[in-house]
N, C-alpha and C positions, 0 to 999 in steps of 0.2 A: 817401241810400242810394236804392235803384230801387223801385218799387211789390212786385213779388215780394217782393222781399228783404225789405219791411217785414212784405208778407204771412207771410211765412215765420216773420218774427222776434215777430209778435205771435200767432202759432198756437201758437207753441213759450213763449211766455209764459202765453198760456191754458193748455196742460196743463199748464205749472209750479204756474199756481194752482189747476188743479182738483188733481193731484195733493197739493198742499200741504192745501189744502181736505179730501182725502178722508183724506192723514195725519192731522191735525188731529182728523178726528171718532173715526177709527180708534183714537185716542191713549184719547178716550173711554170706549173699550170694552174695553181692557186692562186686567185687575188681575191682577197680580202676587201669586204667590206667595211668602210669606214665611219661610224657613228662621231656626232660631235652633237652632245644634246646642250639644247640652249642655244644655239649657236646663230640663229637667224633673230631670235628674240634677243640675243645681245648686240647684235649690230642696231636694231629699232629701241634698245636701251641708250645707246650711245650719240643715236642720231634720231631724236624724237621728231624733227621736220619731217620725216618721211610719215609720219600717223595721220591719220585724216581726224576732221573734226569729230566730238562723241558720238555716238548714234543713238544713243540712252543714257538714261540714271537709273540705277539699282540703290534703293534704300535697304537698310538692314542693322539691325543693333549690333551685330562684332560682324566683320569680316577677316578672314583669315586668311593673307596672300602666302599660299606656300604649301604643298601636297606631302614636302617628304614626312618623316615621322615626326617632328616636332610640330608640325601644322595640324596632322591627322591627331597626334596627341590632344592638342587642344582641342578641337572637335570632339573628342570622345573623353573627355572632362567636362565641356561645356553638358553633354548631352546627359553625364552622373549626376550633375550638378541641378536637372533640370531646366536648363536654359537652351531653348529653341530656336531662337531667332537668331541666326546665323549664317554665313555662306564661307565656304572654302573652295579658294581658288586654287586649281592646279600650280600654274607658275607654270616655268620653260619646260618643265619634266616632270609628270606625274611620278609622284612617288622618289623623286629625286634619288639618293644614293641606294636607295632600297627598291630600286625599280629592276625587271627581268625582263628576258626575250622565252623565244620557244621556235623549237623546230617540230613541229606537229606535234605527239603527245610527249616531248619532251622540253619539259621547262630549265631556263638555265638563268642563274642571276649573269646582272652590268653593276652590278654594284656591290655591296655588304649581303656578306652567305651565309652567318651565323648571328645566334646571341647567347652567352654566358649566361646559365642557371643565375636570376638575380638574387642578390644577398636580402636580409633582415633591412637592409636601410631604403632599399631600390623598391619599397613598397607601392610605389605607384607602377611598377612596371607589372610587378605581380598580381595587383589588380585587376591591369588590363589584357594578362595573358588568362586569369580568370573569367573576366567576362568571353573571351573567345572559345573558351572550353580547352586552350591548351593545357592551364593547371586544373585538374578535375577535384582535387580536393586538397583543403589545409591551406589556403592562400595565405593565412596567416600564421601557418606555423613554421617552426625552424626547416622542418623537411617536406616539403607537400609532394604531392604526387602529380607526374605530367602523364599526360600522353604520350605513352611510349612509342609511339610514330615518331615523331620529332625531337625526341631524344637520341643525339648522335649516338649510333651503335660501331660497333667494332668491323676490324681496323681502323682505327681512327686517323693516323696518321703516321707516317716515316718519313726516314732523312734517305736520300743518296751519298754517298761520302764513299772515298774512294772509291768506286768503282761499284759498290753494292749498295743495297737496300740495307734498314735499318729499324726497328720499330721505335717510333716515338721520336721526336723534332732534337731533345738535347744530345749530342754527340757523343757517342760513346769513348769517350776520352777526359782524361782531368777528373775523374768521378770524384777525389776527396774534394777539389775546389767548389764544383758543382753542389753538391751536398752541403758544404759551407754555406754557399750562395742561398740556398732554397732556404734555411734552415735560418737565416739570418731574416729573410722574406716572411717568414713563418712568424718568428718573433715581434717584425712589426705589424703585422697583420691582425696579431692579438694585442697589439698597445695601444694606450688610448692618451688622450691628452689632457693638461691638464682641465679641458670644458667637458670632461668627461666623453666624448666622442671618440671613437675609433682614429687612428690617425687616419688613415687613410679607407676612403669608403666610396661607393658608386651611389645615385653622385656626388660628385667632388664637392658639391655644396654640404654635404652630409659630412664630410671631414672634418677632423680637428683641427679649427683656427689658432691651436697653441702657438707662439710664437716660436718655441723649441725647432718647428721644421721649415719655417723661412729661410733657414739658411739652402735648405734642398732647392730651391727655386733660385737661387742667385749663382749655380755652377750646373754645369751639364753634366749629363748622366755618365758619361765616360771620364770626365773629372772625379766622380764620385767614387767609382770604380776602383780608380786608380788609388783613391785616399784610400779606402778600405782595402785594396791590397788583393783587389781580382784582375789577375795576369791574365789568366789561364786563355789562347786564343782559340779554342775550341768553344768557351762559356762565353767569351766576349760576343764571336760571330753570332752564336744564339741571342744575346740580349739585344745585338743591334738590328738583326731578323726581325725580333720580335717590336723593336720601336719603329722598323722599316711599314710592317705590317700593321700596327694600329695608328703610328702619326704620319707616317711617309718620309722620315726623316729617319736617321741612324744616332747611334749615342753620342755621337760628337756634338749633335746640334740639336738635343733634346735635353728637355731641365731633368735634373733628376730627381726632382719632385715627382715630373710626369713616368720617371723611369721607374721608379723603387714602386708609385700608384697602380703602374702595370701588373705587377705582381703583387705587392700585399693590399689592395684594395677588394681584390677578388673574393667573395666566400658564398659563393653559392650552393645552395645543398638542399638534395631531392631525399623524398623517400623509397624511390626505384631509377635513381643515377648516381653514378661516382659524383664524389666533392667537385665542385668546379666542372663541371658539365658542360655541354653546348646544343644547345637548339639547333637545327635547320633542317632546312627545305630544299629540294630540288630547284627551286628557283630563289631561293637565297632568302632575304627578308619579306621579299614581295609577296606573299601569301597571308606576312601579320599586315602589311600596309593594305592590301584589296580586304580584308576581312573588316579593318578600322576604316574604310572609305565606304564599305557598303552599307554600314549604320547607316549616316547619314545622307545616302544615296542622291536624295531629292534637294539637297543643299549643299552639293557638291557641282563645281562649275569650271570650264577651260577658264582661263584668261592669267595674261600677266600683266603686271605693273609695271608702271615705268616712272611713274612719280607720286609722294604720299604726302600731303601738308594738311596741318591743325586749319580749319575755320568756323571762325563762331562757334570756339568748345566743339565741336564735332571734326572728327577726319574723313578725308577722304581723297579716295586713288586715283588715277587715270590708268586704265587697265587696256589690254587690247587681246584678240585673237587673229590668229592667223586662217584665214579662209581661203583656198587652194591660193596658198603663198600669200595672199594679200591681207595686210591688217585691217581689222573692225575696231574701233575705239569706243568704249564705254565711259563712265564715271561710276564709282560706286562710292556711297556716303553713309558714313555708321557712328554709333559713340564710339565705339573703339574699334580699333585696326590692329590685329596683332600679326608683326612683319616674322613670317617665318622662314627667314629666306638668311643666305649666308652674308657674312656683313660686309663684304666686299661690292655686295648686291646692294644690299639698304645702303651705305654709305651714295651710290649714285641717286639712290629711290628717294629717299627720306629728304625732302627741304630741311634745309637748317638743322642736320643732325649733329653739328658745334652744338647746338642751346644746348643739348642733354648732355654733354660734357666727354661725346667721345669726336675725339679730332683721326680722320684716319691718316693723316702722316705721321703720328706718333703711336696709334693705340691699333692700328690695322695687323692682324698676324698674318704671317707669312703663311703660304697656301702649296701644300703639295701637288704635285701632277700626278696623275697616275692612268695607268693603260687596263682595260679589262678587257681579254679575247676569248670568246666562246667559239672551240672547234669541236665540230660536229664530226662523230665517230664515226667512220660505215664499218670499223673493227675494232676491237681492243690489242693494242699492240702486244707483242708478244714482252713478258716482264722476263727479266733475268733473274737468278739465285738472290736469295732472301726474305724478306717482306713480301708478303702477296698488296697486289695495290690497295689502299686503302684511299679515306674519304680526304684526307690532305694528304700533297706528297712534293717536297720539298727537295733543293737540289743543294747541299752544303756549297759555300762559295757561288751557287749562281748570281746571276742578272736580277733574277726574277723573286717572286716569291713564292714560286711554287703552283700548284694549281689543283683544283678540288673537282670532283664525279660526280656532275648532277644526279645521277640512277643509285648512288653509293645508299640513302633511305630507300629506297623503290624493293617493297617487300615480293620477291619473284619465285618462283620454283628454279628456276636458271636464269644466270643473266640476260640480261636483253641483249640484241643482235648491234645495237647501237648504243653511243653514250655521248655524252657532251664534256668535256675539258675544258674547264675554266681557267683560265691562266692570270695571274695578277704580276701586275708591274709597275711598282712604285720607282719615279726616276730618282731616287738617291744621291745619285752618285756626282750630280750638276745640281745647280742653283736653282731656284724654281724659277727665277725668271730665265734661265738658259734651255731648262726643260720643255717650258711652254715655248720658246722660240723655236725649238728642235722640232716640238709636237707640229707647231704651224707647218715647217717644212717641209717634211718626211713625205717622201712616197711611200705608197702602201707597201713594196717590197721591203723597206727599211722598216715601216714600222710591225712588219710580218717576221722578219730577221729577228728583232730583239723580242717583239712576243712568245716566238715560241723558242728560246736559246733553253731555257731550263728542259724543255721535253726532249731538245734534241741532244743535248747532253745526258738524258736520261735512256734514250731509246736509240740514239742515231737516227740515220737516214730514212729507217725503218719507219718511224714515225709518220711522216709523210704520206706511206702509200696507206695509211688507216684515215686519212683526213678525208672528207668531204666538203666541207666548206670551212671558212673561218670570218668570223665576224669583230671588228675591233670598237669596243665602244673608249672615247678618248674623254677625259675628266681633267679640266687645266686645272683646274681650282680645287679638286678632289675633298682637301680637309684641312682644315688648319694646324700649323704646325705648335705645340706647344713648348717653343723655345723658351731659354735659361730666362726670367720675371716675368712671364706670361700669369702670374699666381696675382702678384701685384699689380697687373695693368687695370689703371686706374680708368680708362675707358672703356673698360669689358663691365667694370663694377659697376661704372654709369648704365650702362646699358640696363645691366640686370634690376637695378633699383629703379628704371624709368616706370611710371604709373598714371602717366597721363590719357590721351584720345589713343597715341602712337604706344603699343608696346612690341615687346622685342622675342622672341622666341626660336633659339638653333643652338645645335651645340658649341656653338662657336662661341655664344657666353662664358663656357667652359673652359675655351679654349683647345678642345680636342674633340675629335668627332665621333662618339662612341653613340651607341641607342639608347643607354640609359638616360645620357646628359642630356639630349635633344627630347626625349619623353618629359623628362623633369621640366624642361623649361617652356615646355607647350601645356604642361598642366598647371605651370606656375602662372603663365599670363590666363589662362583661362579661370583661375580661382580670382584674378585680379578683376576681368570681365565679370565675375558674376558676383563680386562682393558689393 
């Protein structure tokens, strides 16, 4: 090395050292805001004695309790069926896992952040997207035309591995075994059971009921991979990442049926996008939720249910709102009540739910806790060599699930001065109970340490110097885990079939948290209400 090169290298190393030092000092100054959606409402649900007497009674034909995707889908479907006499109550958090936040002009998700192109079986989703103008033509066609503003554009995803970035999320190792696995999934994707249905489909209710597939639900995905001879550490890491990302638990804890369904169930196509492409917005799925909520705006209200019961052939719900931190109670009476809420809540709210065939002690799924952190970036951190910044950025072997860039879809002449990095974390390295207990006890600095771990691995301490603020959203029961045996859960089957004054609509009825599933059960509940 000549003297000039040495001086330049030394200067670069010095600047990098200063940047790291500045980043470390900056890190000590960042105190995150920590949000616990539904915490206050949850306290009142556990201790109803704190609620004052009901101040009014509201009458309606149908009451929908919960404004997540299931509840919004139920309202959307009722509108399409010409039913207008209904009320939609938000629940403890408007839009639930489809909620978002905003820093001025920058929107960012606090929950789910994308929607895969829906396949032919997911007609309910296609019709919904057509109503919202997201599908612009050919709702019933194999390849509809989508609004290109919402089709994820490149670079879509990258993986940080062995100190550098690579395109795509499948590690660039053991390619032969990866291709064998993908070919296997493609074969299953096109396969059909003896009932003529595709072996795996979204929604899961339209998958084949052929008993030949029952064995997949009796073992874990890891056990199935062992039997099929998939032993590549790189491939198994990728499959574990996918299960943690969609189900909140790794391959050792997820049913083999759910693991295969993740890959073989998707068959979304478009005239103007790649097969199995994605739809996304800066605010995640919140723009869809907001557009659905805007339709029945006059019929949407604040309110959280603490009890649901049947009296004289009609359903009634005791609800409350928080006004200046104090509860105000009211009673809702309806011909039908749709409980569009997670089952761990419904089990507390619906009186005598056991009479419907659901025993919480035997049938309740385990729930995965999640942490979603939005970092408002005053600047973009300097990228190392390799693939450029993508929409989804994942660290191989990292503790988290990577981070998405909120401004990725924005059409600009030049990159914005600021952006938001949204980091996702499923606490799958411990039991759900242990994870929830840790979330309750952890100090903000501990939460921040974990939330930023992937970003610091990719950028070092220099990342911190780019952070203006951080907001952490804790979801202690973010999603149901499809553990082995979930397909034969008799309690879930009973609630799926319920057709009395109290109906159920939530992705939990499918056993896992996916948009198509939530929307399906919302639409099914609406059909029964309108029958």
